[in-house]
C-alpha positions as MATLAB code, in Angstrom:
seq = 'MPEVYRRIREAGVTIVFVNTRAQSELCFQALWRLNDDNLPIALHHGSLTVEQRRKVEAAMAAGKLRAVVATASLDLGIDWGNVDQVIQVGAPKGVARLLQRVGRANHRMDEASRAILVPANRFEVIECTAALEAVRHGELDGDPPRPGGLDVLAQHVLAMACHAPFHPDEFFAEVTRAAPYATLSRRDFDDVVRFVEDGGYALKVYERFRKLFRDAEGLVHVRDTRVARQLRMNLGTIVETPLIKVRLRGGPVLGEVEEWFVSTLVAGDCFIFAGQTLRFEALDAMSAVVSRGGEGDPRVPAYAGSRLPLSTWLAARVREILHDPRKWRLLPQPVRDWLRLQQKQSALPEKDGMLVETFPRGSRWFMVAYCFEGRLAHQTLGMLVTKRMERLGFGPLGYLATDYVLATWSAFEPTDVAQFFEEDILGEELEEWMAESSMLRRTFRNIATIAGLLEKNYPGQEKRPRQMTMNADLIYDVLRKHEPDHVLLRATRQEAAGGLTDVARIGLVLARAKGRIKHMALDRVSPLAVPALIEEGREWVAGGAEDALLAEAEAMVDDVTGGAEAFSGLLAEVTEAVRVRAGIVDKPRHRERRPRNARFIRTAPRGVTGA';
ca = [
       0.000    0.024    0.041;
       2.868    2.465    0.462;
       3.672    2.016   -3.225;
      -0.016    2.523   -4.114;
      -0.032    5.685   -2.079;
       3.063    6.919   -3.760;
       1.531    6.388   -7.225;
      -1.654    8.351   -6.083;
       0.561   11.183   -4.855;
       2.405   11.456   -8.146;
      -0.755   11.556  -10.279;
      -3.565   13.972  -10.557;
      -6.669   11.849  -10.028;
      -6.681    8.072   -9.447;
      -9.453    5.464   -9.112;
      -8.334    2.563   -6.934;
     -10.482   -0.457   -7.949;
     -10.919   -3.461   -5.643;
     -13.024   -6.561   -6.011;
     -15.156   -6.500   -2.911;
     -16.678   -4.023   -0.539;
     -14.758   -5.497    2.432;
     -11.520   -4.964    0.448;
     -12.549   -1.374   -0.186;
     -12.902   -0.624    3.448;
      -9.562   -2.201    4.314;
      -7.754   -0.535    1.350;
      -9.237    2.859    2.300;
      -8.117    2.438    5.911;
      -4.541    1.522    4.808;
      -4.323    4.566    2.539;
      -5.585    6.868    5.176;
      -2.996    5.754    7.634;
      -0.297    6.531    5.009;
      -1.854    9.880    4.090;
       0.717   12.220    5.724;
       0.019   14.708    2.909;
      -3.769   14.909    3.783;
      -4.755   14.214    0.213;
      -8.447   14.193   -0.330;
      -9.195   10.464   -0.689;
     -12.840    9.045   -0.761;
     -14.578    5.784   -0.555;
     -17.401    4.538   -2.902;
     -19.303    1.207   -2.838;
     -22.863   -0.017   -3.176;
     -23.617   -0.326    0.535;
     -23.029    3.336    1.250;
     -26.121    5.628    1.283;
     -27.048    7.147   -2.058;
     -26.330   10.586   -0.589;
     -22.736    9.700    0.284;
     -22.151    8.140   -3.120;
     -23.573   11.226   -4.898;
     -21.370   13.506   -2.728;
     -18.277   11.531   -3.697;
     -19.235   11.639   -7.368;
     -19.832   15.333   -7.284;
     -16.475   15.961   -5.603;
     -14.789   13.776   -8.242;
     -16.431   15.727  -11.072;
     -15.497   19.038   -9.529;
     -11.811   18.071   -9.227;
     -11.823   18.105   -5.462;
     -10.543   14.511   -4.979;
      -7.087   13.072   -5.635;
      -8.310    9.415   -5.378;
     -11.409    7.297   -4.761;
     -11.353    3.732   -3.617;
     -14.204    1.904   -5.412;
     -15.746   -1.441   -6.212;
     -17.816   -2.248   -9.292;
     -20.035    0.667   -8.223;
     -17.825    2.874  -10.468;
     -17.338    0.358  -13.381;
     -20.121    1.840  -15.391;
     -22.221    4.941  -15.890;
     -19.852    7.806  -14.956;
     -17.524    9.436  -17.396;
     -14.734   11.498  -15.791;
     -12.199   12.772  -18.308;
      -9.761   14.000  -15.746;
      -8.866   10.521  -14.255;
      -5.133   10.041  -14.885;
      -4.696    6.468  -13.836;
      -6.473    3.361  -12.500;
      -5.019    1.118   -9.914;
      -6.499   -2.395   -9.757;
      -5.762   -3.913   -6.292;
      -6.066   -7.643   -6.525;
      -6.261   -9.798   -9.675;
      -8.981   -8.718  -12.156;
     -10.712  -12.068  -12.419;
     -11.637  -11.439  -16.058;
     -10.218   -9.719  -19.132;
     -13.417   -7.804  -20.005;
     -13.687   -6.616  -16.406;
     -10.089   -5.408  -16.453;
     -10.604   -3.462  -19.771;
     -13.826   -1.871  -18.417;
     -12.030   -0.577  -15.363;
      -8.846    0.548  -17.193;
     -11.099    2.435  -19.590;
     -12.058    4.809  -16.759;
      -8.581    6.445  -16.978;
      -7.655    9.088  -19.637;
     -11.129    8.778  -21.092;
     -10.300   11.288  -23.866;
     -10.045   11.067  -27.648;
      -6.875    9.446  -29.052;
      -5.329    8.875  -25.623;
      -4.228    5.670  -24.052;
      -5.501    4.590  -20.675;
      -2.986    4.103  -17.888;
      -3.402    1.390  -15.295;
      -1.350   -0.370  -12.581;
      -2.150   -3.916  -11.416;
      -1.362   -4.780   -7.810;
      -1.511   -8.556   -7.274;
      -1.838   -9.710   -3.746;
       0.163  -12.929   -3.978;
       2.141  -14.978   -6.551;
      -0.926  -16.742   -8.066;
      -2.473  -13.304   -8.735;
       0.814  -12.185  -10.383;
       0.280  -15.076  -12.888;
      -3.319  -14.181  -13.289;
      -2.507  -10.557  -13.974;
       0.153  -11.556  -16.494;
      -2.414  -13.873  -18.224;
      -4.907  -10.993  -18.348;
      -2.391   -8.539  -19.852;
      -1.398  -11.131  -22.534;
      -5.027  -11.440  -23.347;
      -5.370   -7.690  -23.716;
      -2.308   -7.529  -26.023;
      -3.846  -10.163  -28.333;
      -7.264   -8.443  -28.314;
      -9.006  -11.348  -26.719;
     -12.001  -11.046  -24.416;
     -13.877  -13.526  -22.103;
     -17.343  -13.654  -20.644;
     -19.959  -16.197  -19.735;
     -22.551  -17.192  -22.316;
     -26.161  -15.897  -21.830;
     -28.091  -18.045  -19.460;
     -31.658  -19.297  -20.371;
     -34.557  -17.314  -19.050;
     -35.726  -18.058  -15.511;
     -39.133  -19.550  -14.809;
     -39.727  -16.978  -12.001;
     -39.278  -14.129  -14.404;
     -41.646  -15.763  -16.899;
     -44.242  -16.157  -14.157;
     -44.095  -12.382  -13.429;
     -44.445  -11.701  -17.122;
     -47.510  -14.001  -17.393;
     -49.222  -12.114  -14.686;
     -48.331   -8.824  -16.132;
     -49.656   -9.823  -19.545;
     -52.939  -11.052  -17.955;
     -53.288   -7.670  -16.201;
     -52.772   -5.945  -19.559;
     -55.323   -7.994  -21.551;
     -56.677  -11.596  -21.647;
     -54.451  -13.959  -23.633;
     -54.709  -17.516  -25.095;
     -51.907  -19.850  -23.749;
     -51.214  -21.273  -27.255;
     -50.582  -17.856  -28.837;
     -48.665  -16.706  -25.735;
     -46.406  -19.637  -25.777;
     -45.508  -19.002  -29.450;
     -44.739  -15.418  -28.507;
     -42.581  -16.262  -25.535;
     -40.482  -18.852  -27.370;
     -39.588  -16.274  -30.095;
     -37.518  -14.518  -27.438;
     -33.936  -15.914  -27.366;
     -33.737  -16.566  -23.583;
     -36.851  -18.786  -23.817;
     -36.296  -20.364  -27.266;
     -35.769  -23.740  -25.729;
     -38.652  -23.455  -23.157;
     -40.714  -26.702  -23.146;
     -44.465  -26.604  -23.278;
     -44.595  -28.447  -20.008;
     -42.613  -25.798  -18.123;
     -44.774  -23.060  -19.757;
     -48.017  -24.710  -18.757;
     -46.773  -25.267  -15.231;
     -45.805  -21.657  -14.917;
     -49.319  -20.468  -16.126;
     -50.961  -22.907  -13.791;
     -48.820  -21.623  -10.907;
     -49.822  -17.999  -11.580;
     -53.416  -19.143  -11.959;
     -53.903  -20.804   -8.616;
     -50.590  -21.594   -7.075;
     -50.385  -25.160   -8.186;
     -51.623  -28.464   -6.685;
     -50.316  -27.872   -3.082;
     -51.416  -24.182   -2.935;
     -54.579  -23.915   -4.827;
     -56.782  -24.423   -1.741;
     -55.583  -20.982   -0.530;
     -57.616  -18.013   -1.936;
     -54.716  -15.674   -1.874;
     -52.820  -17.643   -4.515;
     -55.652  -17.466   -7.059;
     -54.781  -14.697   -9.478;
     -56.116  -15.801  -12.903;
     -59.070  -17.617  -14.310;
     -60.024  -19.017  -17.723;
     -63.252  -18.310  -19.703;
     -65.229  -20.673  -21.935;
     -63.008  -19.853  -24.899;
     -59.815  -20.682  -23.033;
     -58.595  -17.059  -22.544;
     -56.784  -16.319  -19.368;
     -58.091  -13.202  -17.397;
     -56.790  -11.505  -14.188;
     -59.083  -12.312  -11.317;
     -59.644   -8.767   -9.907;
     -58.194   -5.354   -9.638;
     -56.492   -6.255   -6.324;
     -54.170   -8.642   -8.106;
     -53.218   -5.959  -10.622;
     -52.533   -3.424   -7.805;
     -50.299   -5.914   -5.966;
     -48.325   -6.661   -9.128;
     -47.642   -2.975   -9.711;
     -46.380   -2.667   -6.089;
     -44.034   -5.610   -6.360;
     -42.813   -5.487   -9.982;
     -39.047   -6.184  -10.519;
     -36.575   -9.001  -10.909;
     -33.849   -7.789   -8.477;
     -34.240   -9.116   -4.975;
     -32.050   -7.439   -2.437;
     -30.417   -9.554    0.335;
     -32.027   -8.512    3.705;
     -30.132   -5.378    4.755;
     -29.981   -3.489    8.005;
     -29.303    0.289    7.961;
     -26.266    1.364    9.976;
     -27.020    4.669   11.892;
     -24.867    6.806   14.029;
     -26.364    7.364   17.413;
     -27.883   10.894   17.149;
     -26.574   11.223   13.634;
     -27.218   10.192    9.961;
     -27.484    6.770    8.354;
     -24.204    5.674    6.953;
     -25.305    2.798    4.761;
     -26.468   -0.703    4.969;
     -24.929   -4.109    5.871;
     -26.398   -7.543    5.449;
     -28.751   -8.722    8.213;
     -26.744  -11.917    8.895;
     -23.688   -9.850    9.698;
     -25.471   -7.719   12.287;
     -26.896  -10.960   13.803;
     -23.326  -12.027   14.715;
     -22.483   -8.730   16.545;
     -22.862   -8.153   20.324;
     -22.804   -4.747   22.069;
     -19.309   -3.447   22.102;
     -18.065   -5.168   18.870;
     -16.404   -2.862   16.521;
     -16.252   -3.065   12.780;
     -15.031   -1.014    9.778;
     -17.662    0.654    7.615;
     -18.012    3.825    5.522;
     -14.253    4.473    6.012;
     -14.361    4.571    9.821;
     -14.242    2.310   12.822;
     -17.641    1.909   14.475;
     -18.800    0.367   17.795;
     -21.960   -1.585   17.642;
     -24.358   -0.557   20.429;
     -27.781   -1.977   19.761;
     -30.300   -3.198   17.102;
     -33.532   -1.282   17.083;
     -36.632   -1.860   15.025;
     -35.185   -0.180   11.909;
     -31.362   -0.136   12.090;
     -28.133   -1.042   13.809;
     -27.201    1.877   16.143;
     -23.403    2.552   16.240;
     -21.024    5.062   17.561;
     -17.489    6.077   16.375;
     -14.519    4.448   17.746;
     -14.115    1.181   19.456;
     -11.428   -1.129   20.955;
      -9.997   -4.467   19.819;
      -9.637   -5.907   16.300;
     -12.394   -4.440   14.077;
     -14.270   -6.743   11.684;
     -15.124   -6.063    8.133;
     -18.741   -6.734    6.777;
     -18.743   -9.344    4.059;
     -21.474   -9.421    1.422;
     -23.189  -12.360   -0.256;
     -22.067  -12.649   -3.874;
     -19.483   -9.976   -3.568;
     -16.535  -12.113   -4.590;
     -15.858  -11.905   -8.300;
     -15.160  -15.528   -9.718;
     -12.236  -16.159  -11.943;
     -13.454  -16.366  -15.538;
     -13.216  -19.753  -17.255;
     -11.150  -18.421  -20.117;
      -8.673  -16.565  -17.872;
      -8.217  -19.694  -15.725;
      -7.249  -21.679  -18.798;
      -4.595  -19.095  -19.580;
      -3.254  -19.245  -16.036;
      -2.880  -23.055  -16.381;
      -1.133  -22.589  -19.690;
       1.450  -20.202  -18.198;
       2.066  -22.540  -15.273;
       2.556  -25.573  -17.495;
       4.798  -23.911  -20.133;
       8.199  -22.662  -18.705;
       8.741  -20.728  -21.887;
       6.065  -18.319  -20.864;
       7.708  -17.736  -17.473;
       9.810  -14.983  -19.031;
       6.634  -12.801  -18.662;
       6.857  -13.256  -14.831;
       8.991  -11.331  -12.375;
      12.055  -13.209  -11.034;
      10.641  -14.109   -7.563;
       7.669  -15.863   -9.211;
       9.918  -17.705  -11.619;
      12.077  -18.921   -8.739;
       8.883  -20.015   -6.949;
       7.772  -22.090   -9.950;
      11.245  -23.723  -10.381;
      11.284  -24.634   -6.679;
       7.849  -26.203   -7.130;
       9.108  -28.121  -10.178;
      11.972  -29.455   -8.223;
      10.075  -30.449   -4.989;
       6.890  -31.607   -6.573;
       5.322  -31.008  -10.010;
       3.676  -28.220  -11.920;
      -0.155  -28.291  -12.617;
      -1.043  -29.778  -15.996;
      -2.755  -27.689  -18.651;
      -5.426  -30.354  -19.315;
      -5.185  -32.431  -16.193;
      -5.181  -31.925  -12.408;
      -2.301  -31.925   -9.925;
      -3.185  -33.204   -6.491;
      -0.695  -33.094   -3.602;
      -0.994  -34.744   -0.168;
       1.291  -34.168    2.655;
       1.362  -34.172    6.615;
       1.439  -31.009    8.554;
       1.175  -31.064   12.344;
      -1.206  -33.902   13.187;
      -3.240  -33.532    9.968;
      -3.111  -34.778    6.422;
      -3.568  -32.054    3.743;
      -4.735  -32.601    0.217;
      -4.385  -29.751   -2.282;
      -5.996  -29.898   -5.696;
      -5.058  -27.321   -8.417;
      -8.378  -26.898  -10.158;
      -8.190  -23.292  -11.325;
     -11.970  -22.884  -11.803;
     -12.731  -20.060   -9.427;
     -13.675  -19.749   -5.804;
     -17.444  -20.381   -6.252;
     -16.891  -23.750   -7.943;
     -14.195  -24.768   -5.525;
     -16.383  -23.859   -2.577;
     -19.078  -26.327   -3.768;
     -16.548  -28.915   -4.809;
     -15.026  -28.686   -1.366;
     -18.343  -29.631    0.221;
     -18.754  -32.572   -2.145;
     -15.223  -33.964   -1.803;
     -15.305  -33.775    2.024;
     -18.700  -35.573    1.964;
     -17.128  -38.314   -0.079;
     -14.121  -38.471    2.169;
     -16.399  -38.766    5.173;
     -18.183  -41.578    3.421;
     -14.986  -43.361    2.686;
     -13.625  -43.008    6.247;
     -10.837  -40.514    5.797;
     -12.179  -38.209    8.565;
     -12.268  -34.837    6.835;
     -11.972  -31.900    9.268;
     -12.356  -28.890    6.869;
     -11.531  -27.363    3.526;
     -10.568  -24.007    2.004;
     -11.375  -22.759   -1.457;
      -9.471  -20.011   -3.299;
      -9.718  -19.067   -7.001;
      -6.913  -21.435   -7.807;
      -6.928  -24.436   -5.448;
      -9.062  -26.556   -3.220;
      -7.310  -27.699    0.006;
      -8.762  -30.174    2.539;
      -7.340  -31.475    5.800;
      -8.271  -34.696    7.408;
      -7.533  -37.023   10.271;
      -6.144  -39.843    7.972;
      -3.940  -39.822    4.902;
      -5.933  -39.536    1.640;
      -5.047  -42.309   -0.693;
      -6.321  -43.166   -4.127;
      -7.268  -39.524   -4.543;
      -8.897  -40.074   -7.919;
     -11.972  -41.481   -6.170;
     -12.633  -38.039   -4.655;
     -12.989  -36.428   -8.082;
     -15.083  -38.942   -9.904;
     -17.843  -37.405  -11.980;
     -20.559  -39.192  -10.122;
     -19.876  -36.871   -7.185;
     -22.348  -34.529   -8.925;
     -25.109  -37.046   -8.219;
     -25.749  -38.363   -4.785;
     -23.396  -36.168   -2.843;
     -24.624  -33.031   -4.609;
     -28.318  -33.864   -4.100;
     -27.637  -34.715   -0.350;
     -25.770  -31.455    0.195;
     -28.221  -29.205   -1.510;
     -31.122  -30.870    0.417;
     -29.290  -30.171    3.721;
     -28.020  -26.680    2.993;
     -29.747  -23.488    3.743;
     -28.717  -22.189    0.252;
     -31.797  -23.628   -1.409;
     -34.055  -21.945    1.075;
     -32.476  -18.551    0.445;
     -32.705  -19.117   -3.321;
     -36.327  -20.203   -3.064;
     -37.187  -16.982   -1.177;
     -35.746  -14.916   -4.131;
     -37.431  -17.102   -6.769;
     -40.861  -16.939   -4.950;
     -40.465  -13.084   -4.543;
     -39.818  -12.586   -8.306;
     -42.635  -15.070   -9.292;
     -45.180  -13.259   -7.134;
     -45.710  -15.967   -4.591;
     -44.328  -13.748   -1.832;
     -45.212  -10.017   -1.759;
     -43.110   -7.585    0.057;
     -45.059   -4.377   -0.455;
     -48.635   -3.772    0.556;
     -50.656   -0.505    0.570;
     -49.181    1.607    3.386;
     -46.790   -1.120    4.699;
     -43.841   -3.347    3.812;
     -42.999   -6.768    5.133;
     -39.708   -6.991    7.043;
     -36.948   -9.341    5.766;
     -37.546  -11.760    8.726;
     -41.253  -12.040    7.844;
     -40.304  -12.761    4.226;
     -37.864  -15.434    5.251;
     -40.298  -17.125    7.622;
     -43.108  -17.172    4.947;
     -40.686  -18.476    2.316;
     -39.508  -21.319    4.716;
     -43.024  -22.356    5.497;
     -44.081  -22.523    1.835;
     -40.800  -24.222    0.869;
     -41.458  -27.039    3.371;
     -45.052  -27.510    2.246;
     -43.991  -27.795   -1.432;
     -41.091  -30.070   -0.701;
     -43.499  -32.368    1.222;
     -46.597  -32.305   -1.001;
     -45.435  -31.247   -4.402;
     -41.621  -31.822   -4.728;
     -41.837  -31.224   -8.546;
     -43.420  -27.750   -8.145;
     -42.327  -25.342  -10.913;
     -40.778  -23.009   -8.346;
     -38.781  -25.764   -6.780;
     -37.478  -26.763  -10.225;
     -36.622  -23.134  -10.805;
     -34.732  -23.039   -7.499;
     -32.671  -26.093   -8.284;
     -31.909  -24.687  -11.691;
     -30.772  -21.403  -10.241;
     -28.735  -23.021   -7.599;
     -27.042  -25.323  -10.187;
     -26.384  -22.467  -12.621;
     -25.292  -19.504  -10.517;
     -24.773  -20.355   -6.852;
     -22.945  -23.633   -6.939;
     -21.375  -23.285  -10.441;
     -22.144  -26.908  -11.289;
     -21.168  -26.530  -14.866;
     -17.567  -25.430  -13.988;
     -17.338  -28.253  -11.473;
     -18.253  -30.555  -14.345;
     -15.469  -29.052  -16.382;
     -12.966  -29.796  -13.474;
     -14.143  -33.392  -13.101;
     -14.173  -34.026  -16.822;
     -10.721  -32.561  -17.214;
      -9.415  -34.609  -14.230;
     -10.833  -37.992  -15.463;
      -7.946  -40.276  -16.019;
      -5.469  -37.382  -15.837;
      -4.927  -36.863  -12.196;
      -1.347  -36.614  -11.124;
      -0.904  -37.473   -7.437;
       2.163  -36.276   -5.664;
       2.580  -37.767   -2.175;
       5.017  -35.368   -0.405;
       6.543  -35.327    3.022;
       6.039  -31.537    3.536;
       4.114  -28.647    2.055;
       4.992  -27.664   -1.517;
       5.837  -24.118   -2.622;
       2.569  -23.781   -4.611;
       0.504  -24.929   -1.666;
       1.845  -22.231    0.782;
      -0.594  -19.486   -0.346;
      -3.556  -21.746    0.194;
      -2.486  -22.742    3.739;
      -2.227  -19.065    4.913;
      -5.501  -17.990    3.252;
      -8.399  -17.011    5.486;
     -11.942  -18.306    4.961;
     -11.704  -21.925    6.114;
     -14.831  -24.063    6.338;
     -15.098  -26.658    9.121;
     -16.669  -30.088    8.423;
     -18.811  -31.876   11.070;
     -18.530  -35.523   10.970;
     -16.914  -38.582   12.553;
     -13.395  -37.167   12.457;
     -13.500  -35.966   16.151;
     -14.273  -39.492   17.401;
     -11.452  -40.868   15.215;
      -8.971  -38.221   16.599;
     -10.004  -38.993   20.241;
      -9.375  -42.670   19.650;
      -6.087  -41.881   18.086;
      -5.187  -39.601   20.959;
      -6.095  -42.335   23.515;
      -3.790  -44.788   21.737;
      -0.975  -42.235   22.292;
      -1.217  -42.800   25.970;
       0.376  -46.210   25.606;
       3.451  -44.415   24.053;
       5.961  -44.207   26.914;
       7.842  -41.320   25.369;
       5.640  -38.333   25.983;
       2.278  -39.975   25.044;
       0.438  -38.287   27.825;
       1.501  -34.826   26.708;
       0.603  -35.505   23.034;
      -2.761  -36.851   24.218;
      -3.573  -33.847   26.377;
      -2.745  -31.402   23.540;
      -4.706  -33.285   20.978;
      -7.629  -33.820   23.299;
      -7.807  -30.092   24.120;
      -7.815  -29.256   20.406;
     -10.535  -31.704   19.486;
     -12.627  -30.707   22.556;
     -12.354  -26.923   21.662;
     -13.416  -27.739   18.102;
     -16.479  -29.687   19.256;
     -17.428  -27.026   21.729;
     -17.188  -24.265   19.201;
     -19.183  -26.239   16.692;
     -21.824  -26.961   19.278;
     -22.166  -23.302   20.056;
     -20.870  -23.619   23.667;
     -18.027  -21.194   23.078;
     -17.043  -18.715   20.333;
     -13.924  -18.982   18.291;
     -11.048  -16.801   19.431;
     -11.315  -13.216   18.212;
      -8.123  -13.351   15.975;
      -9.849  -16.092   13.959;
     -12.865  -15.906   11.761;
     -16.119  -16.348   13.575;
     -18.924  -18.395   11.924;
     -22.307  -16.628   11.533;
     -25.591  -18.404   11.372;
     -25.502  -19.066    7.660;
     -22.005  -20.695    7.782;
     -20.196  -18.040    5.800;
     -17.008  -16.534    7.230;
     -16.087  -12.913    7.788;
     -12.609  -11.697    7.180;
     -11.177   -9.974   10.207;
      -9.154   -6.834    9.788;
      -5.467   -6.585   10.681;
      -4.590   -5.538   14.116;
      -4.235   -1.744   14.712;
      -6.767   -0.500   12.140;
      -8.123    2.795   13.359;
     -10.891    5.202   12.195;
     -10.454    7.564    9.323;
];
């Protein structure tokens, strides 16, 4: 960050782009501590109030700022011709995204854009190099368009009925002329119309879900004006995550954080938000009440979906650079040395295969798979792999997913590692995990809101997020029990498979690995595995591993040479893990603390103070 600050000081106006809102808060704090010249530096991200963002934008346009730290909130829509440079902190995660951000600098006729990339680790150096190579060759990436959602179609069906009666046959022909719904089956279409009509088999007994009716000629009509009024009040296909306003005691609202984050706070906790350190005091009916200041290590709010996944195309370029030593000339010397050391002590990841390393560390066995398919796919793959390890008796204790690798640790040495990455893992393990996880419930709530099953806004009132969640959970349980093939449940599974779990990219990993897994059994951690082991964001796996470890520790008592000491240490570790998982005690403050929905929050470095 001192180098970033020096670049800001030497330029006129700079936009410092980061990939997440949490990173923007930390980056802003770091720059402010270095700001001995009192340069006007601002913060801009989507969770700040509109007034604060507009104030920053106006100051930027008026030339009153030297730098602004921003997320994707400044990617589009604002054209400032006086921006001298863009600094991208962290890897860009996609070529198109990098070009979009770089294009914010020197946005004037016949003038090149200046940008500086600031990778955070050696893997990100390689990713940045791959992105720059792609830019030089004029290549872009991007995901193909996804098919239209059934929930969006349901809202459109109701809107069309409110406009005028329609015949299903004619309407189906019209809908399938649109590209997103070109492959829509007649069965799905009829199920959507039937759902809008009366809620479907399990819900049609309730009057509130009856919105349409058919006349003798088969035309579909809206049932009454109340239905049309409710539609107008709840139109839209963007469902916000439940948010809580952050309000200074006796002062203004600073912005919003997600409800789950506030639920993990107790009075006196401090966290970084809106560029300052805040102390949480209480949660009232409308907002989280805070005051400035606070003691201890401040936390940073994390946001669902805020992490940008590594694009498939860029991931392939990263694998290509790693596999081909001739391309290492593009990399700085420390990274080349790092790769040569990896080549000497283990092996390099294959371009079209998968390298899997196993090694002991402490009293655990680690397995690191170099998948290079993005954090989202690795996160889901980690759940599936550890489930299979549990089933096969290897005692998994946890896993960690980064954009580049999946790392697991277990009580027993993983052997025959190919069995953990078989393609059938997307069958039984995936179905079992999705049925158990809360992710489908959250997805169903969004689907049901867009489809009109749940209504947030009523004349003169608005349902609170907690009410929406409770109603969604009740309906979800009813449908799973009495109509498991309901069109909204199908839409929920489709959405989860496509966007939230990235099943398609997991399929790419498993297909690439089939018959081409290179297993390196090492006696210590490899150079390439080090960044993964020091990464934050570990997920813990509940299973039979604790019992196995306790049995192993008891066996150590028979060892005359210090067995009792080894047993007591291992027993204390396992007991603490069990107590934490059972909710008896919290994890230590210097580690990440698990909120209710099992996501982790990155803690800020020690010594961060208010701006």
